[in-house]
LUMKOLMI-535846 format. One record per residue (C-alpha): residue in three letters; y, z, x. Coordinates in pm, whole numbers. Last residue first. Layout:
<nodes>
 residuo  north     up   east
     ALA      Y      Z      X
...
</nodes>
This chain:
<nodes>
 residuo  north     up   east
     TYR   8010   7877   2716
     ASN   7690   7906   2516
     VAL   7529   7605   2347
     GLN   7289   7674   2060
     GLU   7051   7431   1890
     PHE   6885   7445   1550
     GLY   6601   7315   1334
     TYR   6457   7394    992
     ASN   6203   7173    815
     GLY   6320   7068    468
     GLU   6126   6743    443
     TYR   6430   6526    511
     ASP   6531   6742    806
     ARG   6704   7078    781
     TRP   7003   7158   1001
     ASP   7149   7399   1253
     VAL   7434   7388   1503
     PHE   7555   7679   1713
     VAL   7855   7667   1944
     SER   7906   7964   2171
     ARG   8145   8225   2307
     HIS   8056   8590   2365
     TYR   8201   8905   2515
     ILE   8021   9221   2415
     GLY   8049   9581   2536
     PRO   7833   9810   2328
     CYS   8025   9986   2051
     ASN   7811  10160   1791
     GLN   7631   9869   1625
     GLY   7898   9633   1486
     TRP   7783   9337   1698
     ARG   7453   9430   1858
     GLU   7281   9101   1762
     LEU   7575   8896   1889
     GLY   7410   8688   2160
     VAL   7152   8470   1986
     HIS   7188   8265   1667
     ALA   6855   8219   1486
     GLU   6958   8470   1220
     PRO   7233   8232   1107
     LEU   7599   8329   1165
     ALA   7786   8435    851
     THR   7829   8795    971
     ILE   8026   8676   1272
     SER   8283   8514   1047
     SER   8401   8181    901
     ARG   8720   7982    867
     HIS   8671   7622    764
     TRP   8621   7288    938
     SER   8559   6954    768
     PHE   8319   6660    781
     ASP   8286   6386    519
     GLY   7923   6280    476
     GLN   7965   6160    119
     THR   7887   6492    -51
     GLY   8058   6702    211
     TYR   7948   6797    561
     THR   8016   7135    720
     GLY   8197   7279   1022
     LEU   8229   7657   1043
     VAL   8495   7842   1238
     VAL   8462   8176   1416
     THR   8737   8376   1582
     ALA   8647   8730   1679
     SER   8798   9070   1748
     ARG   8643   9413   1774
     ASN   8794   9728   1924
     CYS   8589  10042   1917
     ASP   8799  10355   1955
     GLY   8696  10580   2243
     ASP   8957  10844   2163
     ARG   9123  10801   2500
     GLY   9180  10434   2440
     SER   8943  10141   2443
     GLU   8582  10066   2365
     HIS   8466   9707   2356
     GLN   8368   9419   2126
     ARG   8472   9061   2187
     ALA   8393   8738   2001
     TYR   8580   8416   2079
     ARG   8540   8053   1992
     VAL   8224   8104   1794
     ASP   8199   7748   1663
     PHE   7934   7736   1391
     VAL   7828   7379   1308
     ARG   7624   7331    990
     ILE   7407   7032    900
     SER   7243   7058    557
     ARG   7474   6795    409
     VAL   7310   6525    620
     PHE   6959   6648    530
     ASN   7053   6621    162
     PHE   7057   6243    207
     GLU   6745   6167      1
     PRO   6891   6399   -265
     GLY   7149   6139   -370
     SER   7520   6167   -285
     ILE   7491   5910     -8
     ASP   7704   5643   -178
     ILE   7783   5386     87
     ASP   8056   5361    351
     ALA   7978   5709    481
     ARG   8271   5944    519
     ASP   8577   6017    726
     GLN   8767   6337    654
     VAL   8798   6457   1009
     LEU   8925   6756   1199
     ARG   8893   6714   1572
     LEU   8920   7017   1798
     ALA   9148   6925   2088
     GLN   9384   7217   2038
     ASP   9756   7154   2054
     ALA   9786   7123   1677
     PRO   9678   7481   1621
     VAL   9383   7511   1380
     PHE   9479   7658   1040
     ASN   9594   7324    900
     ASP   9286   7193    726
     VAL   9179   6837    650
     PRO   9318   6664    956
     LEU   9263   6287    984
     SER   9017   6084   1188
     GLN   9078   5710   1169
     LEU   8789   5511   1028
     PRO   8550   5359   1277
     ARG   8623   4999   1378
     ARG   8453   4714   1196
     SER   8272   4473   1422
     ASP   7936   4489   1250
     ALA   7627   4321   1384
     GLN   7350   4363   1133
     TYR   6996   4477   1206
     LEU   7046   4849   1255
     ALA   7288   4885    967
     GLU   7053   4693    739
     LEU   6791   4964    782
     ILE   7044   5229    693
     ARG   7101   5042    370
     GLY   6752   5143    260
     ALA   6882   5494    199
     ASN   7085   5356    -90
     ASN   6794   5363   -336
     SER   6905   5312   -694
     PRO   7098   5001   -598
     ARG   7463   5036   -679
     ASP   7685   4899   -952
     GLY   8049   5008   -939
     GLU   8126   4922   -577
     TYR   8212   5188   -324
     SER   8178   4966    -21
     ALA   7862   4854    150
     GLY   7729   4744    487
     MET   7572   5057    628
     PRO   7807   5096    919
     CYS   7701   5396   1130
     ARG   8028   5523   1275
     TRP   8122   5685    943
     ILE   7807   5894    984
     GLN   7955   6088   1270
     LEU   7667   6330   1327
     PRO   7742   6605   1579
     PRO   8097   6649   1444
     GLU   8297   6717   1759
     VAL   8369   7032   1961
     PRO   8623   6950   2232
     TRP   8541   7110   2475
     PRO   8282   7244   2444
     THR   7928   7110   2392
     ILE   7902   7027   2023
     ARG   7916   6652   2084
     ARG   7667   6671   2367
     ILE   7407   6811   2128
     PHE   7404   6506   1899
     GLU   7431   6280   2207
     ALA   7117   6436   2354
     ARG   6946   6411   2014
     ALA   7019   6038   1998
     ARG   6893   5985   2352
     ALA   6569   6167   2272
     CYS   6544   5967   1951
     PRO   6579   5640   2143
     VAL   6316   5750   2400
     SER   6063   5858   2140
     ALA   5915   6181   2005
     PRO   6022   6225   1644
     TRP   6351   6412   1590
     GLY   6268   6581   1257
     GLY   6260   6253   1066
     SER   6602   6293    906
     LEU   6747   6378   1246
     CYS   6594   6067   1400
     LEU   6733   5843   1129
     LEU   7090   5972   1125
     ILE   7104   6017   1502
     ALA   6984   5658   1550
     CYS   7249   5531   1308
     ASP   7498   5748   1497
     ILE   7405   5579   1824
     PRO   7508   5242   1683
     TYR   7225   4988   1701
     THR   7176   4707   1949
     GLN   7048   4366   1854
     ALA   6812   4144   2051
     ARG   6508   4338   1934
     ALA   6590   4245   1573
     SER   6609   3872   1643
     MET   6289   3888   1854
     PRO   6093   4042   1569
     LEU   6002   4401   1644
     SER   5667   4507   1781
     LEU   5439   4789   1669
     GLY   5378   5115   1854
     THR   5550   5339   1603
     VAL   5842   5573   1653
     THR   5985   5316   1889
     LEU   6333   5354   1735
     ALA   6332   4993   1623
     VAL   5981   5040   1489
     ALA   6091   5330   1275
     VAL   6380   5113   1169
     SER   6133   4851   1053
     PRO   5950   5103    839
     LEU   6269   5233    675
     LEU   6211   5330    314
     LYS   5862   5472    277
     LYS   5765   5563    632
     ILE   6119   5648    739
     LEU   6172   5877    443
     TYR   5822   6026    460
     HIS   5823   6120    829
     MET   5510   5991    995
</nodes>
């Protein structure tokens, strides 16, 4: 089983039916925020279970246009801590508490962090973050998530001279040290090799019209994963 869950979150693994054991009645009676499930299942490489399948479906739904949302909204997984001075050395264990504790706090308000996106577009720009310190290496899998939004990519010949016209708008969503999400300008050349649909971009001038959202990540053990949604 995934090392992080096995070492730090055995009860959470049970809660997500990763193992075949039984939860105490008090734990079974509680529900967990979907983003807590996304956090755990993503870290574990999406282990086969009904809760993880639902978490992955929500993860992908959020990047399915429109609007494109942060696939993991870690600020919606309350982990029961503020930025106090003295912290336990292992904050990952707080995720376990998040699944067992009822928490009525509302998610933080999303605020813009960049002004290049027109205000009339529904794309959310957020600067929310986890309510615990996740700067340690055990949470590198959160910061590994990248969302490439290829809003428009077109290549075609035009004019009597057969000039090749190319135009594209690509933005990249990334996570900061504390799980804060932001969008930045990007380009076709920055797309990962796993992205499909723009392989002939810049080669002579084949006709291309492409729009997609591509998300990739690495789990706790560094295994690579990705999903692409074309539209």
